[in-house]
C-alpha positions as CSV (number, residue, x, y, z in Angstrom):
1,M,0.0,0.0,0.0
2,S,2.9,2.3,-0.5
3,S,2.8,5.4,-2.6
4,N,5.6,7.5,-4.0
5,P,6.6,10.8,-2.4
6,T,5.4,14.0,-4.0
7,I,7.3,14.9,-7.2
8,K,8.7,18.4,-7.0
9,S,10.4,19.0,-10.4
10,H,9.7,18.5,-14.1
11,Q,13.0,16.7,-14.5
12,E,12.0,14.3,-11.8
13,L,8.7,13.6,-13.5
14,Q,10.4,13.0,-16.9
15,S,12.8,10.5,-15.3
16,L,9.9,8.2,-14.2
17,S,10.1,4.9,-16.1
18,G,7.2,4.7,-18.6
19,Y,6.3,8.4,-18.5
20,E,5.5,10.1,-21.8
21,E,4.5,13.7,-22.4
22,N,0.9,14.4,-23.6
23,L,-0.1,10.7,-23.3
24,T,-3.8,10.5,-23.5
25,I,-5.8,9.3,-20.5
26,T,-9.3,7.9,-20.9
27,P,-11.7,6.2,-18.5
28,L,-11.0,3.0,-20.4
29,N,-7.2,3.0,-20.3
30,F,-7.0,4.5,-16.8
31,S,-5.5,2.0,-14.2
32,K,-4.7,3.9,-11.0
33,V,-3.1,6.9,-9.4
34,I,0.5,6.2,-8.4
35,A,1.9,9.5,-7.3
36,E,1.2,13.2,-6.8
37,Y,3.3,16.1,-8.1
38,E,3.6,19.8,-7.3
39,I,5.8,21.3,-9.9
40,R,6.6,25.1,-10.1
41,D,9.3,25.0,-12.8
42,A,6.9,24.2,-15.6
43,E,3.2,24.4,-16.4
44,L,1.9,21.0,-17.4
45,K,-1.3,20.2,-19.3
46,C,-3.9,17.7,-18.1
47,C,-4.1,14.6,-20.4
48,L,-7.5,13.4,-19.4
49,T,-9.6,12.8,-22.5
50,D,-13.3,12.1,-23.1
51,E,-15.7,12.2,-26.0
52,H,-15.2,16.0,-26.1
53,G,-11.5,15.8,-26.5
54,K,-8.4,16.3,-24.2
55,C,-8.8,18.5,-21.2
56,G,-5.5,20.5,-21.8
57,Q,-5.9,22.6,-18.7
58,G,-2.6,24.1,-17.6
59,H,-1.6,23.4,-13.9
60,F,1.2,22.9,-11.5
61,H,-0.4,20.3,-9.2
62,G,-1.8,17.0,-10.1
63,Y,-1.4,13.2,-10.2
64,V,0.7,10.7,-12.1
65,I,-1.5,8.1,-13.7
66,A,-0.6,4.5,-14.5
67,L,-2.4,3.3,-17.7
68,N,-3.4,-0.3,-18.4
69,D,-0.3,-0.8,-20.7
70,G,2.1,0.2,-17.9
71,S,2.9,3.7,-19.3
72,L,2.5,6.8,-17.3
73,S,0.7,10.1,-17.9
74,I,-0.6,13.1,-15.8
75,M,-3.8,14.8,-15.0
76,G,-4.6,18.0,-13.1
77,K,-5.5,17.9,-9.4
78,D,-9.1,19.0,-9.8
79,C,-9.7,18.0,-13.4
80,A,-11.2,14.6,-12.7
81,Q,-13.7,16.1,-10.2
82,N,-14.6,19.1,-12.4
83,K,-14.7,17.4,-15.8
84,F,-14.7,13.7,-15.4
85,Q,-16.8,13.2,-12.2
86,A,-19.1,10.7,-13.9
87,H,-16.2,8.2,-14.2
88,E,-16.3,6.4,-10.8
89,N,-13.1,4.4,-11.4
90,V,-11.1,7.6,-11.8
91,M,-12.6,9.2,-8.7
92,S,-12.3,6.0,-6.6
93,S,-8.6,5.7,-7.5
94,I,-8.0,9.3,-6.4
95,R,-9.8,8.8,-3.1
96,L,-7.8,5.6,-2.4
97,F,-4.6,7.4,-3.2
98,K,-5.4,10.3,-0.9
99,K,-6.4,7.9,1.9
100,T,-3.3,5.9,1.4
101,K,-1.1,9.0,1.5
102,E,-2.8,10.3,4.6
103,A,-2.3,6.9,6.3
104,E,1.4,6.8,5.3
105,S,1.9,10.3,6.6
106,K,0.4,9.4,10.0
107,L,2.5,6.2,10.0
108,G,5.6,8.3,9.4
109,R,4.7,10.5,12.4
110,V,4.2,7.4,14.6
111,Q,7.6,6.2,13.4
112,D,9.1,9.6,14.5
113,Y,7.9,8.9,18.1
114,L,9.2,5.3,18.0
115,D,12.6,6.6,16.9
116,R,12.7,8.4,20.2
117,K,10.9,5.8,22.2
118,D,13.3,5.7,25.2
119,E,13.0,9.5,25.5
120,Y,9.2,9.4,25.6
121,I,9.2,6.5,28.1
122,Q,11.3,8.7,30.4
123,R,9.2,11.7,29.8
124,I,6.0,9.8,30.7
125,K,7.8,8.6,33.9
126,D,8.7,12.2,34.7
127,L,5.0,13.1,34.2
128,E,4.1,10.7,36.9
129,E,6.3,12.6,39.3
130,L,4.9,15.9,38.2
131,I,1.4,14.6,38.9
132,K,2.4,13.5,42.4
133,S,3.6,17.0,43.0
134,V,0.4,18.5,41.8
135,H,-1.6,16.1,44.0
136,S,0.5,17.1,47.0
137,G,0.0,20.8,46.1
138,Y,-3.8,20.4,46.0
139,A,-3.7,18.4,49.3
140,R,-1.9,21.3,50.9
141,L,-4.4,23.9,49.5
142,N,-7.2,21.9,51.0
143,F,-5.4,21.6,54.3
144,E,-4.4,25.3,54.6
145,L,-7.6,26.9,53.3
146,G,-10.3,24.5,54.5
147,E,-13.4,23.2,52.8
148,D,-15.5,26.4,53.2
149,V,-12.8,28.7,51.7
150,I,-12.2,26.3,48.8
151,K,-16.0,26.3,48.0
152,E,-16.0,30.1,48.1
153,L,-13.0,30.3,45.8
154,N,-14.7,27.9,43.4
155,R,-17.8,30.1,43.5
156,R,-15.6,33.1,42.6
157,Y,-14.0,31.1,39.8
158,K,-17.3,30.2,38.3
159,A,-18.4,33.8,38.4
160,Q,-14.9,35.0,37.2
161,K,-14.6,37.4,40.1
162,P,-11.0,37.4,41.2
163,N,-10.9,40.8,42.9
164,I,-11.2,41.2,46.7
165,L,-13.4,44.3,47.3
166,V,-14.3,46.0,50.5
167,K,-16.9,48.6,51.4
168,T,-15.6,51.4,53.5
169,F,-17.7,53.2,56.2
170,R,-17.4,56.1,58.6
171,V,-18.8,55.8,62.0
172,E,-21.4,58.2,63.5
173,L,-22.5,57.9,67.1
174,E,-26.2,58.0,67.8
175,E,-27.6,59.7,70.9
176,D,-27.6,56.4,72.7
177,D,-24.0,55.9,71.8
178,E,-24.9,53.2,69.2
179,E,-22.6,53.2,66.2
180,R,-24.2,54.0,62.8
181,L,-22.2,53.0,59.7
182,I,-22.3,55.5,56.8
183,Y,-21.2,54.0,53.5
184,Q,-18.4,55.8,51.7
185,A,-17.1,53.7,48.8
186,T,-16.1,50.3,47.5
187,H,-12.3,49.6,47.0
188,K,-10.2,46.8,45.6
189,I,-7.7,45.7,48.2
190,G,-6.3,42.7,46.3
191,H,-7.1,39.7,44.1
192,I,-7.2,36.0,44.4
193,P,-4.0,34.6,43.0
194,H,-4.4,32.0,40.3
195,L,-8.1,31.6,40.6
196,S,-8.2,28.9,38.0
197,L,-6.7,26.5,40.5
198,F,-10.1,26.4,42.1
199,D,-12.0,25.1,39.1
200,K,-12.9,21.9,40.9
201,R,-11.0,19.9,38.4
202,E,-11.0,16.1,38.5
203,L,-7.6,15.3,39.9
204,D,-7.7,11.7,38.6
205,I,-7.7,12.8,35.0
206,P,-3.9,13.3,34.8
207,D,-3.4,9.7,36.1
208,R,-5.7,8.4,33.4
209,K,-3.9,10.5,30.8
210,V,-0.5,8.9,31.7
211,K,-2.2,5.5,31.3
212,W,-3.4,6.5,27.8
213,L,0.0,7.8,26.8
214,N,1.7,4.5,27.9
215,E,-0.9,2.5,26.0
216,A,-0.4,4.7,22.8
217,L,3.3,4.0,22.9
218,R,2.7,0.3,23.3
219,D,0.2,0.3,20.5
220,A,2.8,2.1,18.3
221,V,5.4,-0.6,19.0
222,K,2.8,-3.4,18.3
223,L,1.7,-1.8,15.0
224,F,5.2,-1.6,13.6
225,D,5.9,-5.2,14.8
226,Q,2.8,-6.3,12.9
227,I,4.0,-4.4,9.8
228,I,7.5,-5.9,10.0
229,D,5.9,-9.4,10.3
230,G,4.1,-8.8,7.0
231,Q,0.6,-8.1,8.3
232,E,-1.2,-5.8,5.8
233,F,-3.7,-3.1,6.7
234,S,-6.1,-1.2,4.5
235,P,-5.6,2.6,4.4
236,A,-8.8,3.0,6.5
237,E,-7.4,0.6,9.2
238,L,-4.1,2.3,9.2
239,R,-5.6,5.7,9.5
240,R,-7.7,4.6,12.4
241,K,-4.9,2.9,14.3
242,T,-2.4,5.7,13.7
243,G,-5.0,8.4,14.4
244,A,-5.7,6.9,17.9
245,I,-2.0,6.7,18.7
246,L,-1.2,10.2,17.5
247,A,-4.3,11.7,19.3
248,Q,-2.5,10.8,22.6
249,L,1.2,11.2,21.7
250,D,0.6,14.6,20.0
251,S,-0.9,15.9,23.2
252,L,2.0,15.0,25.4
253,D,3.8,18.4,25.1
254,R,0.6,20.3,25.9
255,F,-0.2,17.9,28.8
256,E,3.3,18.3,30.3
257,N,3.1,22.1,30.0
258,D,-0.3,22.2,31.6
259,L,1.0,20.2,34.6
260,K,4.1,22.4,34.9
261,Q,1.9,25.5,34.8
262,T,-0.4,24.1,37.4
263,L,2.5,23.3,39.7
264,K,4.0,26.7,39.2
265,E,0.6,28.4,40.0
266,I,0.3,26.4,43.2
267,E,3.8,27.4,44.2
268,N,3.1,31.0,43.4
269,F,-0.1,30.9,45.4
270,F,1.8,29.8,48.5
271,T,4.4,32.5,48.1
272,T,1.8,35.3,47.7
273,D,0.8,37.2,50.9
274,P,-2.8,36.2,51.5
275,I,-3.8,39.1,53.7
276,S,-6.5,40.5,51.4
277,L,-8.2,37.0,51.5
278,C,-9.2,37.8,55.0
279,Y,-11.9,39.8,53.3
280,L,-13.0,37.2,50.9
281,T,-16.3,37.2,52.8
282,D,-17.6,38.5,56.1
283,G,-18.3,35.0,57.4
284,H,-16.7,34.6,60.8
285,R,-15.5,31.1,60.2
286,M,-13.9,31.8,56.8
287,Q,-12.3,35.1,58.1
288,S,-10.8,33.2,61.1
289,R,-9.5,30.5,58.8
290,M,-7.8,33.0,56.5
291,A,-6.5,34.9,59.4
292,E,-4.9,31.8,60.7
293,Y,-3.4,31.0,57.3
294,T,-2.1,34.5,56.9
295,M,-0.5,34.4,60.4
296,R,1.3,31.1,59.4
297,F,2.4,32.7,56.2
298,R,3.9,35.6,58.1
299,G,5.3,33.5,60.9
300,I,3.0,35.1,63.5
301,S,2.3,32.8,66.5
302,D,1.7,35.1,69.4
303,K,-1.8,36.4,68.5
304,T,-5.3,35.1,68.3
305,S,-7.1,35.2,64.9
306,A,-9.5,37.8,66.4
307,V,-6.7,40.1,67.4
308,F,-5.0,39.7,64.1
309,L,-8.2,40.4,62.1
310,R,-8.7,43.7,64.1
311,Q,-5.1,44.7,63.2
312,V,-5.8,43.9,59.5
313,E,-8.9,46.0,59.6
314,I,-7.0,48.9,61.2
315,H,-4.3,48.6,58.5
316,F,-6.8,48.8,55.7
317,C,-8.9,51.5,57.4
318,T,-5.8,53.7,57.7
319,K,-4.9,53.1,54.1
320,L,-8.4,53.8,52.8
321,R,-9.2,56.6,55.3
322,C,-12.3,55.1,56.9
323,D,-13.5,53.8,60.2
324,R,-14.7,50.4,59.2
325,I,-14.5,48.0,56.3
326,R,-16.7,45.1,55.3
327,A,-16.2,42.5,52.6
328,D,-18.1,43.2,49.4
329,E,-19.2,39.6,48.8
330,A,-20.9,40.5,45.5
331,G,-17.5,40.9,44.0
332,S,-16.8,42.8,40.8
333,Y,-15.4,42.4,37.3
334,W,-12.9,45.2,37.8
């Protein structure tokens, strides 16, 4: 089921055994397509002929045709479709040639992977270590932040609201010394670093992906062993087998980059001061959890979360020139 490589010059075409210039091709003497050419150093004329005469269309791209007597001629790439579409044997041969060439191209790409098989085996092993690091990173995120904060971050991810906003107030004392909060403005005090980490992704997918990559590499070895042993495949079978293999192996680079990017984002999250996340919400439990995490981040161990939160509020109130701040849980697309 092999086909010749694309012919690139007029001289190469003329050197083919059995080739003759202007040799007539008819539906009756047509045998099969044996090669494709794309020639820019000469304009060639299509030799397909029917009851109305020779096509004669000038072109640079077409097919080399084997005739029943073994001689060779040429036809333009689209001439059979445009002028001889009624002749199914011509069209079927073109389709078979295209499918064969596509199958061989895919087979060649699979061979490229097998030529570097040891390298890819090692890369897949390295991916397994990357995945372990990603799993460890997510386990730490869950431990440090807690279930409630993780859920809130996922809600923010779905709404695409990464910014931490607070409402500022000034305090007025009523006659009975009760405080009345007068709204002033809404300010951005920070943002959630790498919000896409909290997309609630299925963490078992990377493990399955590694399994599929290993299977694809094994299938590639098996396919070439079968070919070496003389087993023949139709173009359709070969396209199906190589297509399934390439669907996995072609995605290896992207998969590896995605894992490295995820790990980098996790590492960056843990090196970013989380103080603004204390105002992710006004919920007491979540604020306390984020205060505890922020204190661990800053190496503070001599304060309660309540004392630390009050100090955080004073810090932002001084910065924003207000008396009180509250989390703006509605968020914003700023």
